[in-house]
Backbone as a chain_set.jsonl record, in Angstrom:
{"seq": "MGEDMAGLSGRHIKNLAVPHAAAAVQRDARIAQAEANRLATEAEPDRSRRPHVHAG", "coords": {"N": [[-14.77, 33.386, 52.091], [-16.356, 33.02, 49.878], [-14.565, 32.832, 47.673], [-13.317, 30.488, 48.161], [-15.163, 28.506, 47.877], [-15.945, 29.041, 45.227], [-13.499, 28.196, 44.02], [-13.714, 25.505, 44.837], [-15.817, 24.703, 43.291], [-14.923, 24.873, 40.789], [-12.872, 23.139, 40.556], [-14.341, 20.78, 41.074], [-15.933, 20.507, 38.923], [-14.018, 20.264, 36.775], [-13.07, 17.783, 37.698], [-15.16, 16.114, 37.25], [-15.269, 16.084, 34.438], [-13.021, 14.634, 33.76], [-13.478, 11.605, 33.632], [-15.041, 11.464, 31.372], [-13.268, 12.512, 29.471], [-11.4, 10.532, 29.402], [-12.885, 8.388, 28.608], [-13.531, 9.168, 26.003], [-10.915, 9.191, 24.939], [-10.395, 6.382, 25.044], [-12.406, 5.364, 23.37], [-11.754, 6.506, 20.892], [-9.236, 5.185, 20.535], [-10.259, 2.488, 20.145], [-11.797, 2.836, 17.958], [-9.625, 3.433, 16.003], [-8.134, 1.077, 16.153], [-9.908, -0.693, 15.258], [-10.216, 0.188, 12.467], [-7.623, -0.279, 11.638], [-7.617, -2.881, 11.747], [-9.397, -3.605, 9.893], [-8.181, -2.609, 7.52], [-5.925, -4.233, 7.505], [-7.164, -6.796, 7.186], [-8.321, -6.382, 4.616], [-6.034, -6.221, 3.156], [-4.971, -8.738, 3.099], [-4.411, -11.679, 1.097], [-6.925, -12.943, -0.915], [-7.814, -15.993, -0.23], [-9.829, -17.748, -1.008], [-9.933, -17.587, -3.777], [-7.484, -18.437, -4.804], [-6.002, -21.476, -6.135], [-5.616, -24.434, -4.279], [-2.526, -25.776, -3.512], [-0.891, -28.837, -3.19], [1.719, -29.817, -1.114], [4.522, -31.922, -1.711]], "CA": [[-15.4, 32.28, 51.918], [-16.903, 32.941, 48.546], [-13.482, 32.421, 46.794], [-13.049, 29.084, 48.486], [-16.337, 27.916, 47.287], [-15.713, 29.143, 43.776], [-12.419, 27.346, 43.684], [-14.065, 24.047, 44.905], [-16.748, 24.337, 42.225], [-14.249, 24.846, 39.456], [-12.238, 21.777, 40.584], [-15.275, 19.654, 40.97], [-16.333, 20.545, 37.43], [-12.81, 19.767, 36.094], [-12.922, 16.349, 38.012], [-16.334, 15.521, 36.555], [-14.82, 15.85, 33.078], [-11.98, 13.594, 33.652], [-13.847, 10.231, 33.163], [-15.538, 11.641, 30.048], [-12.18, 12.586, 28.487], [-10.776, 9.165, 29.321], [-13.715, 7.499, 27.691], [-13.328, 9.63, 24.528], [-9.611, 8.579, 24.378], [-10.569, 4.923, 24.702], [-13.255, 5.203, 22.167], [-11.007, 6.919, 19.692], [-8.274, 4.153, 20.264], [-10.942, 1.383, 19.756], [-12.061, 3.123, 16.4], [-8.297, 3.371, 15.333], [-7.783, -0.379, 16.127], [-10.929, -1.394, 14.262], [-9.791, 0.627, 11.213], [-6.25, -0.937, 11.376], [-7.896, -4.441, 11.669], [-10.157, -3.683, 8.707], [-7.307, -2.457, 6.493], [-5.103, -5.444, 7.487], [-7.966, -7.883, 6.579], [-8.349, -6.143, 3.142], [-4.633, -6.393, 2.464], [-4.663, -10.214, 3.091], [-4.717, -12.294, -0.172], [-8.225, -13.705, -0.846], [-7.443, -17.353, -0.255], [-10.706, -18.529, -1.707], [-9.718, -17.525, -5.201], [-6.318, -19.175, -5.251], [-6.038, -22.814, -5.952], [-4.763, -24.973, -3.069], [-1.488, -26.627, -3.924], [-0.47, -29.875, -2.229], [3.084, -29.887, -1.048], [4.783, -33.225, -1.613]], "C": [[-15.961, 31.978, 50.403], [-15.865, 32.444, 47.567], [-13.193, 31.056, 47.057], [-14.018, 28.272, 47.779], [-16.236, 27.851, 45.737], [-14.609, 28.179, 43.256], [-12.79, 25.82, 43.803], [-14.852, 23.753, 43.657], [-15.988, 24.097, 40.851], [-13.358, 23.453, 39.509], [-13.159, 20.677, 40.435], [-15.775, 19.509, 39.528], [-15.248, 19.918, 36.554], [-12.843, 18.242, 36.409], [-13.988, 15.566, 37.426], [-16.068, 15.257, 35.041], [-13.813, 14.8, 32.84], [-12.417, 12.167, 33.173], [-14.401, 10.333, 31.747], [-14.373, 11.765, 29.02], [-11.506, 11.285, 28.364], [-11.539, 8.216, 28.406], [-13.629, 7.928, 26.284], [-12.006, 9.156, 24.035], [-9.803, 7.116, 24.089], [-11.386, 4.744, 23.654], [-12.397, 5.505, 20.87], [-9.886, 5.761, 19.439], [-9.113, 2.868, 19.739], [-11.273, 1.566, 18.18], [-10.731, 2.941, 15.577], [-7.977, 1.859, 15.076], [-8.64, -1.066, 15.133], [-10.541, -0.99, 12.85], [-8.541, -0.042, 10.917], [-6.635, -2.404, 11.016], [-8.53, -4.622, 10.224], [-9.132, -3.474, 7.408], [-6.28, -3.753, 6.449], [-5.974, -6.569, 6.87], [-8.05, -7.547, 4.991], [-7.166, -6.313, 2.552], [-4.432, -7.824, 2.479], [-5.165, -10.712, 1.683], [-6.055, -12.903, 0.069], [-7.992, -15.186, -1.128], [-8.565, -18.277, -0.96], [-10.567, -18.58, -3.312], [-8.548, -18.34, -5.71], [-6.45, -20.726, -5.131], [-5.122, -23.401, -4.958], [-3.734, -25.975, -3.84], [-0.998, -27.431, -2.877], [1.055, -29.887, -2.296], [3.541, -31.488, -0.989], [5.26, -33.85, -2.715]], "O": [[-15.974, 30.861, 49.887], [-16.225, 31.68, 46.671], [-12.787, 30.4, 46.098], [-13.614, 27.343, 47.08], [-16.406, 26.818, 45.09], [-14.757, 27.485, 42.251], [-12.302, 24.981, 43.045], [-14.643, 22.728, 43.01], [-16.358, 23.3, 39.988], [-13.215, 22.779, 38.49], [-12.855, 19.699, 39.751], [-15.994, 18.396, 39.05], [-15.557, 19.115, 35.674], [-12.661, 17.452, 35.482], [-13.768, 14.398, 37.106], [-16.6, 14.305, 34.469], [-13.79, 14.155, 31.791], [-11.714, 11.596, 32.339], [-14.254, 9.385, 30.974], [-14.437, 11.243, 27.907], [-11.056, 10.944, 27.27], [-11.011, 7.43, 27.62], [-13.654, 7.071, 25.4], [-11.89, 8.751, 22.878], [-9.427, 6.638, 23.019], [-11.048, 3.835, 22.896], [-12.411, 4.735, 19.91], [-9.632, 5.415, 18.285], [-8.564, 2.209, 18.856], [-11.081, 0.699, 17.328], [-10.78, 2.316, 14.517], [-7.616, 1.449, 13.973], [-8.21, -1.873, 14.31], [-10.546, -1.897, 12.017], [-8.438, -0.409, 9.746], [-6.06, -3.034, 10.128], [-8.258, -5.578, 9.497], [-9.298, -4.138, 6.384], [-5.901, -4.198, 5.365], [-5.435, -7.271, 6.015], [-7.844, -8.45, 4.18], [-7.185, -6.573, 1.349], [-3.537, -8.169, 1.708], [-6.179, -10.24, 1.168], [-6.317, -13.355, 1.184], [-7.987, -15.553, -2.303], [-8.279, -19.383, -1.417], [-11.034, -19.495, -3.99], [-8.554, -18.86, -6.826], [-6.958, -21.218, -4.123], [-3.99, -22.951, -4.785], [-4.113, -26.823, -4.648], [-0.691, -26.948, -1.787], [1.631, -29.957, -3.381], [2.923, -32.246, -0.241], [5.519, -35.053, -2.679]]}, "num_chains": 1, "name": "protein.A"}
């Protein structure tokens, strides 16, 4: 019986870690997306400095 209980405890602890691991992956993905957005924004031309040209 002692071995069965040890096995259950080990699985239980691993199962408790799963949501934390998933949250960490999601957090890292949000950070990477925010960084990509920041870099894309910085790469856009600054429209406030360019004169507006009317077509026509």
